[in-house]
C-alpha positions in Angstrom: 122.7 84.0 107.7 121.0 86.0 110.2 117.1 86.4 110.6 114.6 89.4 111.9 111.1 88.1 112.3 108.1 90.5 111.4 105.3 88.4 113.3 104.9 84.5 113.0 103.0 81.9 112.2 103.1 78.1 111.8 104.9 78.4 108.9 107.5 81.0 109.7 108.5 78.5 113.1 109.4 75.6 110.4 111.7 77.9 108.5 112.9 79.0 112.0 113.8 75.6 113.7 115.4 74.7 110.1 117.5 77.8 110.1 118.8 77.3 113.8 119.7 73.5 112.7 121.6 74.8 110.6 123.9 77.1 113.1 121.9 80.5 111.5 120.5 82.7 114.3 117.4 84.8 114.0 119.0 88.2 115.3 115.9 90.7 115.6 112.1 90.0 116.1 109.4 92.5 117.1 105.6 91.7 116.6 105.7 88.3 118.8 105.9 86.4 122.0 108.6 84.0 122.5 111.4 85.3 125.3 114.1 83.1 124.0 113.8 84.8 120.8 116.3 89.0 120.7 113.7 91.1 120.5 114.1 95.3 119.0 111.8 98.0 120.5 110.7 98.7 117.1 109.8 97.4 114.1 111.9 99.8 112.4 115.6 98.8 113.2 114.0 95.9 110.4 115.1 98.4 107.9 119.1 98.6 108.9 120.1 95.8 106.3 123.3 96.0 109.1 120.5 94.3 111.0 119.9 91.3 109.8 120.1 89.3 106.4 116.3 88.5 105.8 113.1 89.1 107.4 110.2 86.3 107.8 107.4 88.5 108.0 104.4 86.2 109.8 100.0 86.1 109.7 100.0 86.1 113.4 98.3 88.8 114.5 98.4 90.9 111.3 96.8 94.1 111.5 97.1 97.8 109.2 99.7 98.9 111.4 102.1 95.6 110.7 100.9 95.9 106.6 102.6 99.6 106.8 105.7 98.1 107.9 106.2 95.8 105.4 105.2 98.6 102.9 108.0 100.1 104.6 110.5 98.1 104.3 109.6 97.0 100.8 110.5 100.9 99.9 113.9 100.1 102.1 114.4 97.4 99.0 115.0 94.6 102.1 114.3 90.8 101.0 111.2 89.7 102.5 109.7 86.6 103.2 106.1 86.8 102.7 103.3 84.2 104.6 100.6 83.3 102.3 98.5 85.3 102.2 98.6 88.0 104.1 96.5 90.3 103.0 93.7 88.5 101.4 93.8 92.1 98.4 95.4 92.1 95.0 95.6 95.6 95.2 97.9 95.2 98.4 99.9 92.5 96.5 100.3 94.8 93.3 101.8 97.4 95.6 103.9 95.8 96.8 105.2 94.8 93.8 105.1 98.8 92.2 107.5 99.9 95.3 109.4 96.8 94.4 110.5 96.9 90.8 111.6 100.8 91.8 113.7 99.8 95.8 114.5 96.2 94.8 113.1 94.4 97.1 113.3 90.3 97.3 109.6 89.5 97.7 109.6 85.6 98.6 105.5 83.6 99.2 106.1 81.1 101.7 104.8 77.9 98.9 106.6 74.9 99.8 103.9 72.6 99.1 104.5 73.0 95.3 107.8 71.5 95.3 107.1 68.7 97.0 108.2 65.8 94.8 104.5 64.2 94.3 103.8 67.7 93.1 106.1 67.2 89.7 105.0 63.7 89.9 101.4 64.2 89.3 101.7 67.5 87.1 104.3 64.6 84.7 101.5 61.8 85.8 98.6 64.5 84.5 100.8 65.2 81.7 101.1 61.7 80.4 97.4 60.4 81.1 96.4 64.4 78.4 98.8 62.3 76.0 97.5 59.3 76.3 100.7 57.3 77.5 100.6 54.9 81.0 97.8 52.4 82.4 95.8 54.7 83.3 94.3 56.2 80.0 93.5 60.1 79.4 92.6 62.1 82.5 89.2 63.2 83.2 89.0 65.8 86.3 91.0 66.2 89.2 89.4 66.5 92.4 91.2 68.7 95.6 89.1 68.1 99.3 90.0 70.8 101.7 89.9 69.2 105.1 89.3 72.3 107.9 88.7 72.0 111.2 87.2 76.6 111.0 85.3 76.9 107.4 84.6 80.9 108.0 84.8 82.9 105.6 87.9 84.1 105.6 89.7 81.1 106.7 88.2 79.0 103.3 89.4 82.4 100.8 92.5 82.1 103.0 92.9 78.2 102.5 92.0 79.0 98.6 95.1 81.6 98.3 97.1 78.9 99.0 96.2 76.3 96.8 95.3 78.1 94.3 99.1 77.8 94.1 98.9 74.1 94.1 96.5 74.4 91.2 98.8 76.6 88.8 101.8 74.8 89.2 100.1 71.0 89.2 97.8 72.2 85.5 98.4 75.7 85.5 96.9 79.2 85.4 93.2 78.8 85.1 90.9 79.8 82.1 87.7 80.2 83.7 85.6 79.9 87.7 83.2 78.9 88.8 81.2 78.6 92.4 78.9 76.5 93.6 77.6 77.3 97.6 74.5 77.6 99.4 72.4 80.8 98.7 73.2 82.0 102.0 76.2 83.9 102.9 76.2 82.6 106.1 76.6 78.9 105.3 78.3 79.0 101.7 81.6 78.1 102.7 81.0 75.1 105.2 80.6 73.4 101.2 82.3 75.8 98.8 82.9 74.2 95.8 85.3 76.0 93.6 85.4 74.8 89.1 88.8 75.7 87.8 88.8 75.0 83.7 92.7 74.8 82.9 94.1 75.6 79.8 94.6 72.2 79.2 90.9 72.0 79.2 90.9 68.9 82.3 88.5 70.5 84.6 90.0 70.8 88.4 87.7 70.9 90.9 88.4 72.3 94.8 85.8 72.0 98.3 85.7 72.3 101.7 84.5 69.5 103.7 84.9 69.0 107.6 87.8 67.2 109.3 89.3 67.7 112.7 93.2 67.8 111.3 93.3 69.9 108.3 95.0 69.1 104.8 94.3 68.2 101.3 94.0 65.3 99.3 94.5 65.3 95.0 92.3 62.3 93.7 93.2 62.3 89.7 90.3 60.8 88.0 91.3 58.7 84.7 89.8 56.9 82.9 90.9 53.3 83.7 92.2 54.2 87.7 93.0 56.4 89.7 95.9 58.7 91.4 95.1 60.0 95.1 97.9 62.0 96.8 96.9 62.7 100.6 99.0 65.9 102.2 98.2 66.4 105.3 98.9 69.9 107.1 101.0 67.9 109.7 104.5 68.7 108.7 105.1 64.9 111.4 102.9 63.5 109.0 103.8 62.2 105.2 102.1 62.9 102.2 101.3 59.5 100.4 100.9 58.8 97.3 97.3 56.0 96.4 98.8 55.0 99.9 102.3 54.1 99.5 104.1 57.0 102.2 107.2 59.4 101.9 109.8 59.5 104.2 109.4 62.8 106.3 112.2 63.6 106.4 112.8 63.4 102.4 110.1 66.8 102.2 110.8 69.2 105.3 108.5 72.6 104.6 111.4 74.9 106.6 114.3 73.3 104.9 112.9 73.8 101.4 111.8 77.6 102.2 115.5 78.0 103.1 117.0 76.3 100.0 114.6 79.0 97.8 116.0 81.8 100.2 119.2 81.2 99.9 119.6 81.3 96.4 117.4 84.1 96.0 119.8 85.8 98.3 122.6 84.6 95.7 120.9 86.1 92.7 120.3 82.4 91.0 116.7 81.3 90.4 114.7 79.9 93.1 114.0 76.4 91.1 114.4 73.2 92.9 114.9 69.6 92.1 110.6 68.8 92.0 109.7 72.6 89.9 110.1 75.9 90.3 109.3 78.5 93.3 106.7 80.6 93.6 107.1 83.9 93.1 106.1 87.2 93.9 104.0 87.1 90.9 102.1 83.7 91.7 101.8 84.6 95.4 99.5 88.1 93.6 97.4 85.6 90.9 96.4 83.3 93.4 95.1 86.1 95.7 93.5 86.8 92.4 91.9 83.8 92.1 90.7 83.9 96.0 89.0 87.0 95.2 87.1 86.5 91.9 85.0 83.3 94.5 82.7 86.6 96.9 82.3 87.5 92.8 80.8 84.5 90.9 79.5 82.9 94.4 77.1 86.6 94.3 76.7 86.3 90.3 75.7 82.1 90.9 78.0 82.5 86.8 80.7 81.4 85.9 83.8 84.5 85.6 86.7 83.9 82.9 89.9 85.0 84.1 92.0 87.1 81.8 95.0 87.6 82.5 96.2 91.2 82.9 99.9 92.4 83.4 100.0 95.0 85.9 102.9 97.8 85.5 103.1 101.7 85.6 103.2 101.6 82.3 99.9 99.7 81.8 98.4 101.9 84.9 99.2 105.0 83.2 97.2 103.9 79.5 94.5 102.8 81.5 94.0 105.8 83.3 94.3 108.0 79.9 92.0 105.9 78.4 88.8 106.8 81.4 90.9 110.3 81.1 90.4 111.0 76.8 87.1 109.2 77.3 85.9 111.6 80.3 86.9 114.8 78.9 84.9 113.3 74.9 81.5 113.6 77.9 83.0 117.1 79.0 83.1 118.7 75.7 80.1 117.1 75.0 78.5 118.8 77.6 80.0 122.2 77.0 79.1 122.2 73.7 74.8 122.0 75.1 75.7 124.7 77.8 77.8 127.4 75.6 75.2 127.3 73.4 72.4 127.9 75.7 74.6 130.6 77.6 75.5 131.8 74.4 71.5 132.8 73.6 70.6 133.3 77.1 73.7 136.7 76.8 72.8 137.5 73.4 68.7 137.9 75.1 69.8 139.8 77.5 72.7 141.3 76.7 75.6 139.6 79.0 78.0 140.7 77.0 80.7 138.9 78.7 78.9 135.6 79.4 78.7 135.7 75.8 82.0 136.0 75.4 83.2 133.3 77.8 80.4 131.2 75.8 81.9 132.0 72.0 85.1 130.5 72.9 84.4 127.6 74.2 86.1 125.9 70.5 88.7 127.6 72.5 88.3 126.4 76.0 87.9 123.1 74.3 90.7 122.6 72.0 93.3 123.2 75.1 91.8 121.3 77.4 92.7 119.0 74.6 96.0 119.8 73.8 97.3 119.5 77.5 95.8 116.2 77.3 97.3 114.9 74.2 100.7 116.7 75.9 100.8 114.0 78.6 100.8 110.7 75.8 104.6 112.2 76.1 105.3 111.8 79.6 106.3 107.8 79.3 108.3 109.3 76.8 110.3 111.9 79.7 110.4 109.9 82.7 112.1 106.2 80.4 110.5 103.0 79.4 108.9 100.8 81.9 111.2 98.4 83.6 110.6 94.7 82.4 110.4 93.4 85.7 107.9 90.7 86.2 105.2 92.2 87.7 101.8 89.9 89.0 99.4 89.2 86.3 96.2 89.4 88.4 92.8 88.4 86.0 90.5 90.3 84.9 86.4 88.8 86.2 84.2 88.8 83.1 80.8 86.9 82.4 
């Protein structure tokens, strides 16, 4: 497989290392400092399918020009592996998905953690505990403690967008989100805690903690015992299950993502032995969950999360609904203004003004007729495709 690089980061480097080990080639790079890899004069070279089979997009050095490059690559229908998150914006993720539907581009988010064997094992343990099966007793809560050396707003929200996907893979899509943090915007992120209500009603809590080395500790608390999974970010250190380590060689993030890329390019379902690989819809949903946190902090209350399927038809219907409400309000204003002008025109003998004012029913009828005709546009351009798109929560109180 021939690989192109548009920027890089630690996760993309892991994929490249795994690819080189199996004799794949990095044939084109842009926006990175490694002088040992072949460079191209412009990222436009990556638009050509003859240049490479897949493009890896890293987050280091991300800027608006890089975002434009990604948009152009999706428009060209190129297969992409995207760092999570590149843009902490659901609107940007939705825009890419809309383009993907038109061009057939393959978007693969780099979220290998959900495919770790311990994640599948933890999911099965929770299912058994909720059913009252096993020696642990009923499950009571799931706590995720995220250790971070840097706890700025952007760093915390970016990390949450990755861990939120892990939460969704373990307990399902959350139905409610609440936050607990300092009232000060500057210090809220150092001690941020986010609560998720899962579909099974199992309370899930994600919180930030200080740490010299980044990593995640997952603690499943049951009535009679607890299961603790430690997941260091350092690929050289193994995950542990209640103190028992797994062989480092048994899970390689780079090799795992490389297997996902192979299956996706081959047109097969990106499913591993221990779970299903993340889709762009999963990545977009996780970004939206992270994007909801500042709103919850500002409001000081929990936010219900409603799944809304984003599609061209849904966008059209929403636009038409808003336009319809606006036309109704405008029609009421036209009636009042026309009646007032008609009275003034009759008083001063303004025949032209009076004629126009008296014609308001026809004007309103024509505008409403045009609006109703627009409802037929979906029939003229064809029904919306059934591609899976990102489903995002709509914040409510």
